[in-house]
C-alpha positions in Angstrom: 1.0 5.4 13.7 0.7 9.0 13.3 3.8 8.9 11.4 2.9 6.2 9.4 -0.2 7.3 8.6 1.2 11.1 8.1 3.5 10.0 5.6 1.2 7.7 3.4 -1.7 10.5 3.3 0.3 13.0 2.3 1.7 10.8 -0.5 -1.8 10.0 -1.6 -2.6 13.8 -1.4 0.4 14.2 -3.8 -0.8 11.6 -6.3 -4.6 12.4 -5.8 -4.0 16.2 -6.5 -1.2 16.3 -8.9 -0.6 13.3 -10.6 -2.3 12.9 -14.1 -3.3 9.6 -15.1 -2.1 10.6 -18.7 0.9 11.8 -17.7 2.0 8.5 -15.9 0.7 6.3 -19.0 2.3 8.3 -21.7 5.9 7.5 -20.0 4.6 3.7 -21.1 3.1 3.8 -24.2 2.1 6.7 -27.4 -1.1 5.1 -28.5 -4.0 7.9 -27.3 -6.6 5.2 -27.0 -4.7 3.7 -24.7 -4.0 6.7 -22.8 -7.5 8.0 -22.3 -8.7 5.0 -20.8 -5.8 4.6 -18.3 -6.7 8.4 -17.4 -10.0 7.3 -16.7 -9.1 4.3 -14.4 -6.5 6.1 -12.5 -8.8 9.4 -11.9 -11.5 6.6 -10.3 -8.5 5.2 -8.1 -6.8 8.2 -7.1 -9.0 8.5 -4.0 -8.6 5.7 -2.9 -5.1 6.5 -2.5 -5.8 8.6 0.4 -8.3 6.2 1.9 -5.7 3.4 1.4 -3.0 5.3 3.0 -5.6 5.7 6.5 -7.0 2.4 6.5 -3.7 0.4 5.8 -2.7 1.9 9.1 -5.6 1.5 10.7 -5.4 -2.0 10.3 -1.9 -2.7 11.4 -2.2 -0.8 14.5 -5.5 -3.1 15.5 -3.4 -6.1 14.4 -0.4 -4.9 16.3 -3.2 -4.6 19.7 -5.1 -7.6 19.2 -7.8 -6.4 17.8 -8.2 -8.6 14.8 -11.8 -8.9 15.0 -12.1 -5.6 14.4 -9.9 -5.7 10.9 -11.9 -8.7 9.7 -15.3 -7.3 10.1 -14.4 -4.0 8.6 -12.6 -6.0 5.7 -15.8 -7.7 5.2 -17.9 -5.3 5.2 -15.6 -3.0 2.7 -16.0 -6.1 0.2 -19.2 -7.1 0.2 -20.6 -3.8 1.1 -18.1 -1.2 -1.2 -16.0 -2.9 -3.2 -18.5 -6.0 -5.1 -21.3 -4.0 -5.3 -19.4 -0.9 -7.3 -17.1 -3.6 -9.4 -20.9 -4.8 -10.2 
């Protein structure tokens, strides 16, 4: 678990700190409006790359140890208390 989470966490931190959304989008388009909107989206999404590395590792760990109730509970909490309110 630690190795998988460490690798994912390292990649998430690198993406969060160094990988600017405008540079990524500019490899696919030259339209300034698209590049700016993509940058805005990816700037907000960057922190989730770190959180996802930790949460996916935890989900795999708990599923592997037959703790599926915990996995379902945290998934529901995340959906109803974080994702949906933020999307709204």
